[in-house]
C-alpha positions, 0 to 999 in steps of 0.5 A: 662182852663188857670188855669189848669197848676196851678191846676195840680201844686197845686194838686201835691203839696198837694198830696206830703204832704200826702204821706200815703194817696197818696200811698194807693189811687195810689196802689188802682187805680193801681190794678183796672186800671191794671186789666182792662188794662190787660183784655182789652189787651187780649180782644183787641188781640182776639176779637176787632182787625180784623182777616182780616186787609182790610175791614173785614166787607165785608168778609164772610165764604162760606160753601156748604151742600147737599140740604135737608140733615141736616148738610152735609157740605164738602169743595170745589173742586178747580173747585168750588172754581174757579166758586165762584171766577168768580161769580161776581154778589155776590163776588168781590173776593174769596180766597181758603185755606187748611192746611196740617201737614208737617215736617218742618226742618231736622235731629235733628231739624225736627218737625211737623208743620201746613202748610197753602196752599192758592191761590195766591190772599190770601194775597191781599185778606187779604190786607197785603203786605210782610215786606220782599220779595214777595208773590207767583204768580198765576203761582206758585199756579196753580194746580200741578205747584209744585213750591217749594217756601214759605212765612214765618210768622213773628214769624218764621222769628224772631225764625230763627234769623231775619237775613237779608239774610232770603229771598232766604234761604232754608227751608225743608218741608217733606225733600223737599227744599223750597225757602223762597220768602217772610215774612208776616207782624207782627201779621198777621195770616189770619184765626185766632186771636190767631195762624198762621202757620209757613209757607204759601205754594202755592196751586200748591204743594198740590199734594206733601203736601195733608193733612192727616187730610182731608177726601180727603187725597186719592186725590192729584190732585187738578183738580180731581172733587172729591177732596174736600179740599178747604176752601173758603172766599169771599169778597162781592161786594161793597153795598151787605149785607150778607142778600142781597147776599143770595138772589143771591146764587141760580144761583151760586148753579146751576153752582156748581151742574153742576160741580159735578161728575156723582155719586155725592149725590144730588144738593148743597146749598151754605151758607154765614156766618160771619167767626169765629175768632178761628176755621177753619172748613168745617161748620159754627162756631161762636166764641163760649164761648170765646167771651162770656168769654171775655165779662164777664171778661171785666164785672168783671174787670169793677166791680173791677174798680167800687169797687176801685173808691168807695173805693177812693171815701170814702177816698176823702170824709174823706179827704174833711171832714178833709179839710172843713175848708180849703175849707170855707177859699178859698170860703171866699177869693173869690174862686168860687164853680166851681173852688173848684170842678175843683181843686178837680177833678184835684187832682183825675185825678193826682191820676188816672193818677199815678194809671193808669201808675202803673196799665199799668206796672202791666198789662204788667207784668201780660200779660207777664206771660199769654203770657209765659203760652200760649207759654208753653202750645203751645210748643208741638203744631204746630202754631206760636202765633200771639196775642200780649198782650203788650200795643198798641195805642188802649190799651193805649187809653183805659187805659187813658179812665179808668183813666178818668172814675176812676176820675169821679166815685171817685172824682165828688161826693166828689168834689160836697160835698166839694164845698157845705161848710158851711162858718160860721159853718166850719170856726168856726171849731176847730181841733178834731171837725167835721162839720158832726158829725151827719151824720157819725153816720147815718147807711145809711150815704153816706160813709157807703152806699159806703162801703156796695156797695163795700161789695156787689160787692166783694161778686159777684166776690168772688161767680164768682171765687168760681164757676170757682174754683169749675169747675177747681176742678172738671175738674182736678178730673174727672173719666177718665175711663183709668189709666195714672199712669205709662204710657209714651206717645211718639208722632211720625210722620212717614210722616215727612220723607215721609215714605210709609204706608207699611214701616211705619207699619213695623217700628212701629211693630219693635218699639213696639216689641223692647219696649216691651222687655225692663225691667219693661215694661208691655204693649206697643202699637200705636194709632192715638189719645190719650185722652186729646191730643188736637186733635180729629177725629170722624166717624159715624156708623149705624147697617149694616142692617139699611135702607139707609139714605134718604134726609130730607126736615128738615135741622135740621133733626138728622143724621142717626147712631151714631158718635164716636171718631175714633181711629186706634190702634195696639194690646195691646193698651187697656192694655197700656192705662189701659182700660178694654176689657169687652167682646170679643177680641183684634185686631190681628197683622194680622188685624193691619198690613194688610189693606186687612185683615177682617175689624173689630171694637171694640166699647166702651159699651156706643156707643154699647148700642146706636147702638144696644139697648137691644141687645149684640153688640158683633158679630154684623155688622156696617157700615160707614155712609160715605164709605171710600174715598179709596174704602175699605169696609164700613162694620165692624164686632164688635169683642170687647167692652171696658169700657166707658172713656173720651177723653177730659174734656168736655165729658159727664159723663162716657166718650164719644163714641169711635170707635176703628179699626185696624191701617192698616185699617185707617192708619196715619203716626202720631201716639202715642206710649203708654208704660206702666211700672210696676212702678206707682211712678211719679218720677220713670216714669219721669226717665224712659222717658230718658231710653225709649228715649235711647232705641228708638234712639239705634233702629233707630237714625232717628225716628221722635220723636216729644215729649215724656212725662209721660201721666199724664203730657200730660193730664195736658197740655189739652187746655180745662183744661188750659182754665178752670183753667185760668178762675178760676185763673183770676176770683180768682184774681178779687175776691181777689182784690175785697175782699182786697179793700172791707176790706180796705174800711171797715177798713178805714171807721171804723177807721175814724169813731172812730177817728172822735168820739174820744171825744164822746167815751171819754165822754161815758167812763167818764160817766161810759160806759165800754170798752165792751159797746164801743166795741159793739157800733162800732161792731153792726153797722159794723155787721148790714152793713155786713149783709145788703151787704151780703143779697144784694150780694147773690141776685145779685150773683145768677143773675150773676151765671145765666149769667155765666152758659154757661161757667161753667164746671159741676157746678150749677150757684146757687152752694150753696157751692160756695155761702155759702163760698164766703159769709162766707169769706166776712163776716169774712173778714169785721167783722175782719176789723171792729174788729180792729178799735173797739178794738182801741176804747175801749182803748181811754183815756177819759182825752186825749179825752176831752182835744180836747175841 
């Protein structure tokens, strides 16, 4: 060990004497280690870093469902939460959280944001302390306390200038002033690995800020036993496991059942689950395909590193062969084989560390681009991005581990081979000769095996990239069922200024009529949702004559009726979006303005056929499986049928089921105005956005406009579509790097073989061989090795395709087009890499070659 500094000094001196070799080796490792460091940074931020900073293994999600009723989950009332918090036989502590859409800021700076409302122990439960100020107290979080205080997220503080006087400043939420009392620590989100709200508020202001997304939006008093608005997290008592805790739940279930109002539908059951890192839901969810995709990305990045190491191993084998006489001299002078191996491993480590440093810079640059893409995508969303992609100690340690791994994989084999030098033979070796001429000619020589392994692994990555690219192309070219060309989408939220429903409806209809009068406007209407808008809302219908649902003893029993995407609209929406009213009529202005008008519904044809198989749904009556919380009628008359259409990328062929009702009968102040212009030219539509914005401001300068853009651009910002395309890009990068390394490896091997066989080729040509014979000699071996590699790669690719099946979009894991194209691309590239050395071999001058003797 005392000679290690000398070994490092010697390694640096030797590598400096071979700048070409060193540069190629460092670039090769930089690409591979950079890819692995970047992917590990991503996975570390999303998967490995705990969401709950303090003892995350003790934290469970608490859920409640009706006994003997499959999948009938709901949130908790405040009384139920208090009972859970006192259930010390299971929970050491419990915390409650809900969220609301609120208007943050005022005047021109007004924007919609998600606000989290939590119990006073939320931050202590998570094990965090404020970086400035304080968190709210039990008195401030008491139901109906209405204490106007707020805790800001770290990103919100930074966007506000990070000023020292931020604590005590005023922020406006739904036009009401709140005092900032604290700032949460950097990187803390509390519930999600990716996102955090801008503000946390105490539960005590729930009455002022109840969520329009909640089924309990009609209830504003947290003390109301029917106000089921709270999600609950529990921290298990020390020593309890998830399974042992479940055996103690029946007693707690009886307490919660006793708290229900007299008209409650049956006894409750409590379920405990590991909380999801990515979703906030009333029912248990796992991490879904994101966790699987992260594992796959790490696996594919590992393959890239392996290919790079095999490439470097080949380079070191060639370098070792060229240095065979040097090693023999060192052994003859007394060096041990262990010292030779150590010296060569140190040289490999120096290369790996240099490649790792460059790779880390590459990782930082690529992750900055990814972060910018995230921020652009979420620009119209309502969260702060908390995930950090830049290196932290964990990422730095992982990068160093990648360097050590690269050293062992690439350098150990060549070092062991170099240490087995034949002193007598190698000391007699002359320039231009080789100590291992025979083994370079063998088809399955170690050097050729390494290259064939590179080609095989490269084909796997190319095939994976092909599958994702095929999925991305299909996702971007789906039959929508509606026509976005010529449509401008404007998002508004009348709840930001606490506009009452009656006034909100009046302003919407006045706005619609004003827009319809603009030159070139063909249709304009409001809706609570738009396709590809990154949000959804569902409801469930049954035929009005269906028998009431009965409790099932099977927890997996299907729910009665049919579920559909639930959208409230004004008349003209179908014309504005480019949908086709197949039968029946549109809603009337009266139905969309007056809540007490006859309750009607329009279904898409797919849902209509499911609800009334073999019958015409037009004129039939349906009812909600869950009666509206505001007491309005549950029965609706079907007055129209529209064509099937997509709401998001993941809808099945033809589009998901849709339920449309008049706006007044399911009012929401957060709406979209769809305006269809006569022109379909994207450039002209983009210019009309400014015209429309001016018209809206002239009508009402204080309109709560959140965003305005062509609908075609909005579709492109779909999060699901973005994720599919990101997967295609990332796997495409893997495949491209793998192909590049494989081609470089093939070219390097063939070039080296041609160089070492120069004397042999010269003799052949002196004895009468023509250039075509020499060309065939080199190409034949390369073609056969390519064929063997492609054959092995096809078999392994099909296995990898099955592993990717869960995250592919509408692509077969054995897609013949992707497989055939990948095999063809690899074959052409590697044969081209063989062609260039083969052509050079035909130009060997026999006289020059024979002078090497």
